[in-house]
C-alpha positions as CSV (number, residue, x, y, z in Angstrom):
1,M,0.0,0.0,0.0
2,T,1.2,3.5,-0.8
3,T,0.9,6.6,1.3
4,M,-0.8,9.9,0.4
5,N,-0.7,12.9,2.6
6,I,-3.5,15.5,2.5
7,S,-4.0,18.8,4.1
8,L,-7.4,19.7,5.6
9,P,-8.8,22.8,7.2
10,V,-9.5,22.4,10.9
11,G,-13.2,22.0,10.4
12,L,-12.8,19.1,7.9
13,K,-10.3,17.4,10.1
14,A,-12.7,17.6,13.0
15,F,-15.4,16.1,10.9
16,V,-13.2,13.2,9.8
17,D,-12.3,12.6,13.4
18,E,-16.0,12.5,14.3
19,Q,-16.7,10.0,11.5
20,V,-13.9,7.8,12.7
21,A,-15.1,7.9,16.3
22,D,-18.8,7.5,15.5
23,G,-18.8,5.5,12.3
24,G,-16.8,2.5,13.3
25,Y,-13.7,3.3,11.2
26,G,-10.4,2.2,12.5
27,S,-8.6,5.2,11.3
28,C,-8.8,8.4,9.3
29,S,-7.2,6.4,6.4
30,A,-10.0,3.8,6.6
31,Y,-12.6,6.5,6.4
32,I,-11.0,8.2,3.4
33,R,-10.6,4.8,1.7
34,A,-14.4,4.1,2.3
35,L,-15.2,7.5,0.7
36,I,-13.0,6.8,-2.3
37,R,-14.6,3.4,-2.8
38,H,-18.1,4.9,-2.5
39,D,-17.1,7.5,-5.2
40,Q,-15.8,4.7,-7.5
41,D,-19.1,2.7,-7.0
42,S,-21.1,5.9,-7.8
43,R,-19.2,6.5,-11.0
44,V,-19.6,2.8,-12.1
45,L,-23.4,3.1,-11.4
46,R,-23.6,6.4,-13.2
47,A,-21.9,5.0,-16.3
48,A,-24.2,1.9,-16.2
49,L,-27.3,4.2,-15.9
50,L,-26.1,6.4,-18.8
51,E,-25.5,3.3,-20.9
52,G,-28.9,2.0,-20.1
53,F,-30.5,5.3,-20.9
54,Q,-28.9,5.3,-24.4
55,T,-30.1,1.7,-25.1
56,P,-33.6,1.4,-26.7
57,P,-36.2,-0.3,-24.6
58,A,-36.5,-4.1,-25.1
59,V,-40.3,-3.9,-24.7
60,V,-42.8,-1.1,-24.6
61,A,-44.2,-0.7,-21.1
62,D,-47.7,0.1,-22.1
63,E,-51.1,-0.9,-20.6
64,A,-51.0,-4.3,-22.4
65,Y,-47.5,-5.0,-21.0
66,F,-48.7,-4.4,-17.4
67,D,-51.9,-6.4,-18.0
68,S,-49.7,-9.4,-19.1
69,L,-47.6,-9.1,-16.0
70,R,-50.7,-9.1,-13.8
71,D,-52.1,-12.1,-15.7
72,D,-48.8,-13.9,-15.1
73,I,-48.9,-13.2,-11.4
74,R,-52.5,-14.4,-11.2
75,R,-51.6,-17.6,-13.0
76,R,-48.6,-18.3,-10.7
77,A,-50.8,-17.5,-7.6
78,A,-53.5,-19.9,-8.8
79,G,-50.9,-22.6,-9.3
80,S,-49.6,-22.4,-5.7
């Protein structure tokens, strides 16, 4: 693992210290790693959402589509 030093204003350092104390993190480094991982996950999710947005729908979600879903649920419930 490599080391990175960062400078924080007093207010941000106090906030990080509070998060470590209250949030179950073992150290300030663990808290910062968790933030970075969260940011990475958010970026991956955003890219997937944008890709999905640009993909044409596989099926039209109109009234007939939802009627068929309800019919399928009723058939499954009747078979139980």
